[in-house]
N, CA, C and O of each residue as an XYZ file, in Angstrom:
280
protein
N     128.550    -68.128    220.664
C     127.476    -68.646    221.103
C     127.830    -69.703    222.089
O     127.441    -69.585    223.251
N     128.522    -70.702    221.723
C     129.331    -71.706    222.435
C     129.931    -71.126    223.587
O     129.600    -71.351    224.752
N     130.889    -70.319    223.171
C     131.710    -69.553    224.063
C     131.083    -69.210    225.338
O     131.398    -69.689    226.428
N     130.069    -68.248    225.093
C     129.316    -67.476    226.002
C     128.519    -68.341    227.065
O     128.214    -67.916    228.179
N     128.194    -69.712    226.548
C     127.246    -70.576    227.204
C     128.219    -71.520    228.003
O     127.794    -72.113    228.996
N     129.474    -71.662    227.597
C     130.826    -72.118    228.374
C     130.785    -71.375    229.545
O     130.539    -71.731    230.698
N     131.143    -69.976    228.947
C     131.497    -69.193    230.107
C     130.316    -69.240    231.460
O     130.579    -69.337    232.658
N     129.148    -69.149    230.894
C     128.314    -68.962    232.075
C     128.367    -70.342    233.091
O     128.346    -70.269    234.319
N     128.438    -71.564    232.338
C     128.371    -72.797    232.692
C     129.970    -73.006    233.748
O     129.957    -73.707    234.760
N     131.036    -72.382    233.344
C     132.193    -72.270    234.219
C     132.105    -71.329    235.303
O     132.903    -71.580    236.207
N     131.137    -69.990    235.547
C     131.025    -69.714    236.896
C     129.867    -70.062    237.450
O     129.328    -69.349    238.297
N     129.340    -71.235    237.020
C     128.265    -71.887    237.832
C     127.100    -70.931    237.858
O     126.546    -70.773    238.946
N     126.629    -70.238    236.752
C     125.455    -69.423    236.696
C     124.211    -70.086    235.994
O     124.203    -70.166    234.766
N     123.388    -70.460    236.579
C     122.331    -70.910    235.892
C     121.078    -70.053    235.692
O     120.130    -69.822    236.442
N     121.414    -69.588    234.247
C     120.761    -68.470    233.631
C     120.791    -68.961    232.084
O     121.504    -69.868    231.655
N     120.047    -68.327    231.472
C     120.243    -68.407    230.117
C     120.326    -67.370    228.950
O     119.419    -66.540    228.999
N     121.030    -67.253    228.118
C     121.246    -66.140    227.131
C     120.069    -65.687    226.386
O     119.551    -66.478    225.599
N     119.551    -64.437    226.545
C     118.748    -63.729    226.041
C     119.100    -63.434    224.621
O     118.647    -63.967    223.609
N     120.054    -62.419    224.740
C     120.637    -62.089    223.484
C     122.030    -61.551    223.632
O     122.452    -61.204    224.735
N     122.784    -61.472    222.490
C     124.398    -60.913    222.628
C     124.326    -59.787    221.583
O     123.814    -59.900    220.469
N     124.895    -58.710    222.080
C     125.083    -57.849    221.255
C     126.628    -57.225    220.919
O     127.630    -57.160    221.631
N     126.413    -56.855    219.713
C     127.924    -56.800    219.201
C     127.959    -55.113    218.589
O     127.439    -54.872    217.500
N     128.477    -54.246    219.231
C     128.609    -53.051    218.701
C     129.831    -52.651    218.215
O     130.884    -52.670    218.853
N     129.635    -52.174    216.718
C     130.617    -51.828    215.986
C     130.782    -50.359    215.771
O     130.204    -49.617    216.565
N     131.491    -49.838    214.808
C     131.540    -48.463    214.545
C     130.344    -48.075    213.845
O     129.760    -47.078    214.270
N     129.874    -48.680    212.854
C     128.749    -48.371    212.197
C     127.331    -49.191    212.203
O     126.266    -48.883    211.667
N     127.663    -50.304    212.964
C     126.633    -51.441    213.008
C     126.521    -51.981    214.353
O     127.414    -51.991    215.200
N     125.154    -52.500    214.483
C     124.781    -53.453    215.806
C     124.707    -54.668    215.226
O     124.083    -54.724    214.166
N     125.306    -55.903    215.763
C     124.674    -57.023    215.373
C     124.057    -57.827    216.629
O     124.796    -57.980    217.601
N     122.801    -58.329    216.668
C     122.095    -58.979    217.584
C     122.065    -60.489    217.321
O     121.716    -60.880    216.207
N     122.371    -61.262    218.168
C     122.382    -62.672    218.340
C     121.393    -62.953    219.379
O     121.408    -62.621    220.564
N     120.402    -63.725    218.620
C     119.586    -64.351    219.497
C     119.246    -65.807    219.537
O     118.526    -66.260    218.648
N     119.757    -66.675    220.608
C     119.378    -68.148    220.285
C     117.953    -68.470    220.364
O     117.229    -67.800    221.101
N     117.500    -69.412    219.685
C     116.189    -70.001    219.829
C     116.050    -70.796    221.048
O     116.788    -71.768    221.205
N     115.154    -70.472    221.950
C     114.890    -71.483    223.180
C     114.619    -72.593    222.940
O     115.082    -73.575    223.520
N     113.667    -72.593    221.869
C     113.218    -74.255    221.515
C     114.604    -75.087    220.932
O     114.633    -76.236    220.491
N     115.629    -74.214    221.064
C     116.506    -75.371    220.211
C     117.711    -75.464    221.231
O     118.757    -76.024    220.903
N     117.526    -74.878    222.519
C     118.484    -74.917    223.466
C     119.923    -74.058    223.085
O     120.963    -74.301    223.696
N     119.881    -73.409    222.405
C     120.925    -72.449    221.803
C     121.656    -73.263    220.650
O     122.809    -72.891    220.431
N     121.219    -74.216    219.947
C     121.937    -75.063    218.724
C     121.580    -73.819    217.715
O     122.556    -73.293    217.182
N     120.449    -73.360    217.437
C     120.192    -72.329    216.413
C     119.953    -70.862    216.875
O     119.222    -70.742    217.859
N     120.354    -69.954    216.429
C     120.166    -68.667    216.559
C     119.456    -67.652    215.382
O     119.276    -68.051    214.232
N     119.116    -66.418    215.793
C     118.879    -65.445    214.769
C     119.823    -64.563    215.129
O     120.231    -64.284    216.257
N     120.271    -63.970    213.628
C     121.335    -63.005    213.621
C     121.349    -61.905    212.902
O     121.416    -62.086    211.686
N     121.299    -60.603    213.355
C     120.447    -59.445    212.728
C     121.832    -58.257    212.806
O     122.506    -58.025    213.810
N     121.967    -57.723    211.643
C     122.925    -56.931    211.394
C     122.321    -55.326    211.145
O     121.778    -55.089    210.066
N     122.407    -54.514    211.922
C     121.628    -52.975    211.744
C     122.853    -51.990    211.559
O     124.004    -52.032    211.994
N     122.171    -51.074    210.739
C     122.862    -49.884    210.520
C     122.858    -48.722    211.707
O     121.839    -48.037    211.803
N     123.858    -48.501    212.528
C     123.571    -47.880    213.764
C     123.098    -46.400    213.619
O     122.657    -45.826    214.615
N     123.181    -45.691    212.289
C     122.366    -44.547    212.041
C     121.052    -44.572    211.955
O     120.362    -43.645    212.379
N     120.604    -45.552    211.441
C     119.140    -45.940    210.851
C     118.371    -46.860    211.638
O     117.303    -47.111    211.079
N     118.508    -47.400    212.631
C     118.249    -48.299    213.358
C     117.687    -48.047    214.870
O     118.300    -47.221    215.546
N     116.713    -48.618    215.365
C     116.268    -48.615    216.809
C     116.673    -49.617    217.468
O     115.905    -50.578    217.511
N     117.953    -49.711    218.161
C     117.952    -51.114    218.833
C     116.941    -51.415    219.664
O     116.639    -52.602    219.540
N     116.324    -50.880    220.413
C     115.307    -51.429    221.284
C     114.057    -52.147    220.640
O     113.520    -53.096    221.211
N     113.636    -51.678    219.480
C     112.977    -51.968    218.967
C     113.200    -53.405    217.931
O     112.396    -54.283    217.615
N     114.332    -53.248    217.654
C     114.926    -54.577    217.018
C     115.244    -55.869    217.677
O     115.503    -56.951    217.151
N     115.172    -55.529    218.988
C     115.131    -56.669    220.106
C     113.981    -57.040    220.158
O     113.816    -58.260    220.171
N     112.743    -56.132    220.207
C     111.703    -56.487    220.555
C     110.952    -57.433    219.356
O     110.192    -58.396    219.466
N     111.454    -56.791    218.258
C     110.842    -57.507    216.885
C     111.459    -58.901    217.146
O     110.769    -59.916    217.060
N     112.671    -58.929    217.441
C     113.489    -60.608    217.254
C     112.596    -61.087    218.483
O     112.080    -62.165    218.188
N     112.350    -60.800    219.346
C     111.765    -61.377    220.413
C     110.398    -62.450    220.025
O     110.139    -63.628    220.274
N     109.703    -61.318    219.270
C     108.377    -61.611    218.692
C     108.520    -62.691    217.592
O     107.711    -63.613    217.495
N     109.556    -62.541    216.789
C     110.127    -63.466    215.813
C     110.317    -64.782    216.238
O     109.771    -65.744    215.697
N     111.098    -64.856    217.220
C     111.485    -66.336    217.720
C     110.065    -66.828    218.312
O     109.892    -68.046    218.273
N     109.241    -66.202    218.744
C     107.912    -66.620    219.640
C     107.161    -67.522    218.279
O     106.758    -68.685    218.327
N     107.133    -66.788    217.348
C     106.429    -67.221    216.052
C     106.975    -68.238    215.167
O     106.345    -68.688    214.209
N     108.266    -68.632    215.525
C     108.831    -69.431    214.728
C     108.732    -71.118    215.328
O     108.797    -71.381    216.528
N     108.586    -72.036    214.370
C     108.504    -73.631    214.704
C     109.514    -74.059    214.186
O     109.742    -73.925    212.984
N     110.328    -74.675    215.045
C     111.502    -75.479    214.711
C     111.438    -77.204    214.809
O     112.430    -77.876    214.527
């Protein structure tokens, strides 16, 4: 997470990370920083590629983030 944030800063990109997707042979890993903590906390979700819906998982993570109070 910090590496991605440093990369954005180093290329002078004024934007925020919505989520990061890591694609493995059998799994998807989604990392979603909590906007309310400026990226210091994040949600991490591992999904089985055969049985999961990536778009739906991203949608649910976004809704979950909105409902959390930190």
